[in-house]
Residue, then its C-alpha position, 0 to 999 in steps of 0.5 A: m466438388n470438394s467443398k463441405d456443402t456438396i459432399s454427399k453422405a452415404l445413406p443407410i443401404g450404402r453404409i450397410l453395404r460398405l460395412a458388410l464388405g469391410v467385415f468380409f475383407v477383414s474376415e479374409v485378411l485376419p486369418v492371414y495375419m494370424d498365420v504369418t510370423m511377426n515379420g510377415a505381418l509387419i511387411r503386410l502392414s507396411w504395404a497398407l501403410g504405403l497405400m495410406v501415404i499414396y492416398l493421402l498425397l493424392h487427397l492433398l493434391i486434389l484438395k489443393f488444386k480442386p480439379k473438376i474430375n470426370s466420374v470415370i477418371g476419378a474412379i480410375l484415379a481412386f482405385g488405380p494405386l490399390l489395384a496396381v499393388f493388389f495385382i502386382g503382388y497377387g498372392g503375397p504380402a502386397a495383396t494382403g496389404a491392399l486388402t487390409y487398406l481396403a477393409a479399413s477404408l470400408l469400415i471407416a467409410a461405413i462409420r463416418g457415412d462417407g459417400g463416394c469412394e471409400v479409399m479416400s476415407i482414411p486421408a479424410l480422417f487426417t485433413g477433416r475434408h472428404t475428396h468426393l471421388c466416384c466409386l464404381l460400386f458404391s456411387p451408383i448405390d448412393w445415387c439410387e438411394g438418394k433418388f428414392k429417399 
């Protein structure tokens, strides 16, 4: 599950969809950053940085203990922190920070060709190893694309 030889790479359709969704989220958060003060932008970026730290810790825990995680539980575990921050701070700086983190993750996953959950792509940059957790949206696309390859 976590070894380099079992990591699936996203194929062209999955990469294009990740890129398109990442660009969409960038187009949604960029006007917010252009419209707020420097202090407001720093607060939003600090939420994104906080999510990065949470996902880096989660990534390191999974790599260290290498648990066999059920697909559904893995998807919930992967998106739980992001959704929690988004919905707790809906309409405010926390939600913008969550969307910023998601946009960056989607773009990095598209560029690197990471399969599975895109929110783990940023921590993978730091460790050089990808934690392959399932994604409710992209994993089925990756599996179908792999079957028709």
